[in-house]
Structures are given as structure tokens and as C-alpha cells.
C-alpha angles and dihedrals in degrees: 000000000000092000091046090053092045093052091045091054091047089052091052096253106146101175122047117205101208091203088066099049096094092049093045093050089050090052091051092048091049090050090050090050091050094048109025094175096064124089124251092250090052091048090049093052093045095045094050097041097251100125 
């Protein structure tokens, strides 16, 4: 949870809707599977539309 919050803050997300955490983590994992050479922070930003 700490890392999720850290990455959210780095991506400019200021409010975390806890009901969306599971879905967002799934999006990040899917992005990592599709592009195994990117970093987790990059996958997080791409999966959640922050860069």
C-alpha cells in the first residue's frame, strides 16, 4: 500500500479511491506483462493514463 501511494503521488494522483485499487493494480500488472522491459513506475503511469 505504501508503494501504491508513493507511485500515485509521483504520478500526480492526489486522491486515491480505495474501491479502484484492485482494478488499478491489475492494469499495472497487465501493462508490465505487455511490456516487460519497462519499470514499475513507468507501467503505473502508462496504465493509469499519467504519462
